[in-house]
N, C-alpha and C positions, 0 to 999 in steps of 0.2 A: 480456615484462613483468618488472620487477624489484621485489622487496618494498621496496627503499629508496625508490622513488618512489611505489609503490602506496599506501604508508602515509603519504603526505604530510600533515604537520601545518600546512601553510601555509593562509592564508585569502585571500579577495579583498581584504580590508582588514586591515592589521596594526594592532592596538590595544593592544600591550603597554605597560603603565605601569611605568617604572623609577625607582628612587631610588638615587643614587650608583652608577649603572651596573648595578644588580641589580634583577631583577623583584620586585615586591611580592607577586606571586601565585605560589604554589608548585604550583598544580595543573598537570597535563599539559594540553596543548591539547585532548585528547579528553575529559578530565574537565570542561573548560570547556564543551565542546559539550553534555555531559549536562545540566549545570545550566541552560544556555540553553533547552534543549528542555523540561525539567521545569517551568520557570517561565513558559512561553509560554501565551498564551490558546488558541492552536490545539490544543495538546496537551490542555488541560483540556476543550475542547469534545468531545473523543473520548468522554467519559463519557456523552454523550447522542446518540451516533451508532450506528446499527444494525450489529451483526455478522450476525445471522440474523433475530432477532425484533424488529421495530421497536416502539418505545414500550412495551416490556414492563415490567410493574410488579414482576416478580420480582427479588429481590436476587441470585439465583443466576445468572440468564442473562447471558451475556457481552455486553459492549458493545465498541465499537472500542477503548476505553481498556483494558479488562481483556485483550482479545485482544492489543493492542500490548505490554502488560506481559509477557504470556506469551511472545510472539515474542522480545522483548528478552532474557528469561531463557534461552530455548532457544538463541538466537543466541550469547549469551555462553558458555554451556556448550559448544556446538559449537566456538566459537573456541578455547577452552581445550584441548579434545580434539585438534583438528586442529593447532593450534600446537605442542602437545607432540609429536604424531606427526611433524611436519616436523622438529623438533629431533632427535628420536631416530633418525629415518631418514636425517638429513642430506640430505634432498631439496632443500632450498632453499639455494642458495649465499648465504652471508652472512646467513642468517636467524638472529636472535638472540633471547635471552629477552625483551629489551625489546620486540622486534617482536611476540612472542607476546602480551605485555601490551597493546600498542597494538591488536593485532588484536581482542582480546576487548572492549576499550573501544569501539572503532569499531562492532563488531557489536551491542553493548548499545545504543548510541545509535541505530543504524540500525533496530533492532527497534521502538524507540519512535516513529519518524517514518515508517515504511514506508507507513502508511495515512493519514497526516496530511492528505493532499490529497483524500481521498475525499468525495464528496457525501453528503447525507442518504440514508438508506434502503439502505445497503449497495451491493452490486454491481448490484442492480436499478436503483439511482439512476443509475449510470454508463450503463447500457443505455438508460434513459429519456431522458437528455440526448442521447445519440447519435441516437436515433430521432427526437427532436423536431427536431433540426437537419436531418437527412436529409429529413424530411417538410416542414419549414417554410422552409428556405433558398430553394428555388426560387420560392416565392411572395412572399418579402420583397423590397421595393424600396428603393433609396436614390437620391434625385434622379431618380426615374423609370426606373431601370435595375435589373435583377435583381442582388441582392447576390451570388448564386452566380457570376454572370458577372464581377463586379468583383474578387472575391478571387482570389489566385493559387491554384494547385492545392494547395500545401502548407497555405495558410491554410484552405481549405475542408476538407481532410482532417483538420486538427487538430480540427475540430468533429465531423466524421462518424466519427472514430475516437477520440473523447474518452476519456481515460484518467486515473484517479486517480493512477497512478504519475507521469505527466508533471506533474500538478497539484501533487504533493508537492514536486518539484524547484522549481517556480515559487513555491510558497508560501514555502519556507524561504529562497529566494535573493532574492525581490523583495517579497513582500506583507507581511512583517513590517516595515513602514516606520515603525520607532520612532525610530531614531537617524539612519539615512540609507537610501540605495537598496540596500544590501547585505543587507537582510533579517536573518536570524539570524546571518549571516556565519560559517557553519560551516566546518570544515576540508574541504579538497579530497578527502581520503580518504573522509570520511563522505558527502559529496555524491555522489561517484562510486559508492559502494556502493549507494545507494538508486535509482540509474538501472538499473532491472531490464531494460529493453529499449533498448539504445543505438542506436536508429534513429529517423529522422524519420518523420512520418505517411505520407509518400509512398513510403517504403521498406519498409513493413510487408508481410511475406509469410508468412502462417501455414502455407503449404505448403512452405516452403523446407527443412524438416527441422531447422532450427537454432532452438533455443529463444529466442535473443535477438531474432529477427525477428518474433515472434508479435504484438507490439503496439508502439505508439509509446512512446518514452521521454522526449521533450521536444517542446515547441511551437516553431514557427517563431520566435516572439517570444523564446524562450530559447536559441536555437541558439548564440549567441555565448558564453553562460555554459557550456553543455555542452562546447563546444570548449575553453574555457579550463580547465575542470575536468579533462577527459580528456588535455589536453596536459601539465598539471602532474603527473598520476599516470602518464602515458605509456600509459594503457590504450587510448587512441584509440577506435576503433569496436568494440573487443572488450568483452566483459563483464568487469568487475572481478572478480577471484577471490573477494572477499568477498561479492559479490552472489549467487554460487551458494549460499554458506552461509546468507545471509539468506533466500533463497527457500526453502531446505530447512527452516529454522526456521519460516517462515510456514506452509508446507504441513503440517508436523508439528503446529503449534498448531491450525490451523483444522480439519483433518480429524479429529483426535481430539476436539476440542471440539464439533464438530457432532454426533458420536455421543452424547457426554455430555449436551449441551443437548437433543438430540432425545429422549433417554431421559427426562430430567427433565420435559420438556413433554408426555410421553405419546405422542409420535409413534412411538417404537421401544420395544418391550417386551423384557424379558429373554428370553422364549421366541423372539421374533423374532430376536434377536441370536444365540442358540444355533443356531437353524435356518439362518441365513445362514452361520454359521461352519462348520457341518457340510457345507454345499454347497461352501464355499470350500476346505476341506481335502480334499475328494475330487479337486480339481484341482491344489492346491498344497500341497506338503510343505516346511515351512521347517525346516532343520536346527537342532536344539537349542532350538526354540521352537514350541510348539503353542498358538496363540491360543485354540482351543476348550477344550483341557484346562486351560489357565490360568484361563479364565473359570469353568469348572465347579468347579475346585478352590477358587477364591475364594468361590464360592457356598456350597460345603460348609463352608468355614471360617466364613463368616458365620452359617450355621445353628448350627455348634458354639459360636460365641461368643454365640449367642442374640440376634443382631442383630434389631431389630424389622423391618427391611426388608433381608433378605439379598441380594435382587436388586440393590438400590441399592448396598450394600456391595461386591458383586461387580463391578458395572459400573464404579464409580468407581475401584476399585483395579486393575481390568483395564486401564483407560485409562493409568494410571501405568506398568504393566509394558510396555504396548505402546510408550509414549513412550521408555522406556529402551532397548528393542530397536531402535527406529528411529534413535535418536541414534547407536548403534553402526554402523548401516548407513550413515548419512550420513558418518561419519568414514571408514569404509572406502571409500565411493564417492569422496570427495575425494582420498584417497591413491592409489587405483587409477588415477585420471585426472589426477593432478597435472600431468604434463607438458603434456597437452592444455589444461588450464585455464590454465596459465601462458603458453602460446604462443597462446592465443586460438582454438583449434580445437575445444574441447569444445562439442558441440551439444545436450547433453541435461542433465537435472537430476541431482542427486547420488544419487537413489534408483535411477536407471537401472542395470539389470543387477546390482542387489544383491538380497539376500533380502527387502528391504523393499519392493521395487517392487510386487509383487503385493498385499501387505497394504495399501499406500497406495491402490492402485486399488480394493481392496475397500471400504475406509472411505469413499472418495468416492462409490462406487456406492450403498452402503447409505444414506448421507445424502441423496443425490439422490432415490432412490426413495421413501424413507419420510418425508423432511422437505420438501425443496425442490419436490417434485412434488405436495404435498398441497394440498387445496382451501383450507385455512386460510391457507397461504402465498400462494397465488394471489390470494385475496381481498385480503390486505394489499397485494400488489404492484399490483393494479388501483387501489386507493385512492392508493397512492404516486405512480403515474403521473399520475393526475388532478391531484394537488397540484403536481407538478413541471411538467407541461404548462401549467397555468394561470400559475404564477410565471414560467416562461420567456417566455411570450407577453407578459405585462405588462412584464417587465424589458427584454426586447429592444426592444420598441416605445419604451420610455422612453429608451434610450441611442442610438437610431439617429441623431438629429440633435443630441444633446448635443455641445458643443464644435464646433459649426458656426455659420454665420451665420443659420441658419434659426431663427425664433422658436419655442421649444418651448411646447406648450400647457400649461395649468395642471395637468391631470391628470398628464402625464408629468413635470412639475417636482416634483410631490409624490412620485411614485414614485422619482425620482432621489434624493430626500432619504433614502430607506431605505438606500442603499448605504453601506457602511463608509467612514469618512473615510480610513482607511489605504489601502483599495483604490483610491479615487478619487485620492488623492495619488500613489500608484504609477502609475496611468494617466497622470496629468498629467506626471509626470517622464519616463516612457518615450515619451510621444506627441510630445514636443518635437522639432520639425524633421522629423517624419515626413510622408509623403504622405497625402492624404485616404484612400486605400485602406488604408494601414497603420493609420491612426487608427481607421477603421471596424472593422478586424479587432481592434484592441486594445480597442475598446468592447464588442465581442461577448465577448472574453475577460474583460472587467470583469464581465459577467453571470455567466459560469461561475465566476469567482473568488468572487463574492458567494454564488452558490448553494452552492458547495463549502464556504464558510465557515459555512453554516447547520447547526445541529443538527437532528435529527428534529423535536423539539418546536417549535423556532423556525419551521421550514418549515411545519409543520402549523398553527401559530398564525397566521402571516402570511397563509396561504391563507384561513383562516376569517375573519380580520378583513377582508380585501379582498373576500371574498364576502358579508360581512354576516351570517356564521353566528354566532349567539350560543351 
């Protein structure tokens, strides 16, 4: 893979406006991407989508929007660090200062949209959608035959392995049907960067040992787009190098944020964190950085400064110190595995075999035990699944015979009216000339498109309205 093509600024549709042979717009193509994202309704809806705590009333707790802004910030910083390291080490043949600038701009944009396709209620929403299709597809019939039997294996697996990552690619390339069928019409480099797993649903292999095979990265319906993007960047079925950086920024953002949010919400106390770090440092010694000593010294400083809540002062500032340390680890990890990343043979994330690997595992483990395994979160997730199961049942039944010769009953006509006009228009465009099987598959995707476009509040409100709950 070569940086010259990996950083492609081309788009599926060229829309440059020129006067007297000169462009009237002096922004770079990646700056244009940024403005398209910021101004989109899908990006705004992230403000009412769950990161960890759904429908939380606190101004402090993170949403998908604030998380995405943090990922964007970390991704840009990592791009600057890594780009400078490539220049200084002369690792990349033909890598220029302009490429470094383009890299940081692409990563900044990618951070903003990496979660833009996620459904309501966070990762549990993704799991709920998968489980609903696995449980329901065998019993659903279309013209007297099982839907499961009529769809191809890849079509079925697209729903059984449903992924917000694949939905993000679909959303920005097809569902923003404002001007035409090209969606946001973002650059190829940016689109390739957000494809975290460059494999189809039928090729997922979580046991392969290669991180890119863990989940699916694109739907059967979007395979042609995936192929076009990766042929333009020449990444092919390999992970784009910037994807490694984006993933590291995402992991850094959510693993540190989960600890901070868990602390603010009372799931993790300062003594809990001290105790966990004591156990951690008995097993792992990190050169030049002691997480426990740093936390305790910050607590002492908070006391000296007569902070009203020295524990809060310590934890919040400790998170910042940990983030700075992990940014250094990611930069080192990328440069240590530069050749593998560029030739497509790197099979692990950028924390692997660095001093940050154990600390990242620690953060994830503490958040899982104290926050995600708590009864309060379980209660919320049960409620969320009830909402999504109900909506999926209603919406799937409504679309089954839409766009066929069968007369749709009055109830399903009313349910169909709830669907976004943009999504229905996109379906109609892409269903033209397709077989009945493909159109059925696209109608099921229309349901997941609509669900993923919902905010937490909208999903809950629609459920309550349809159930007659006042």
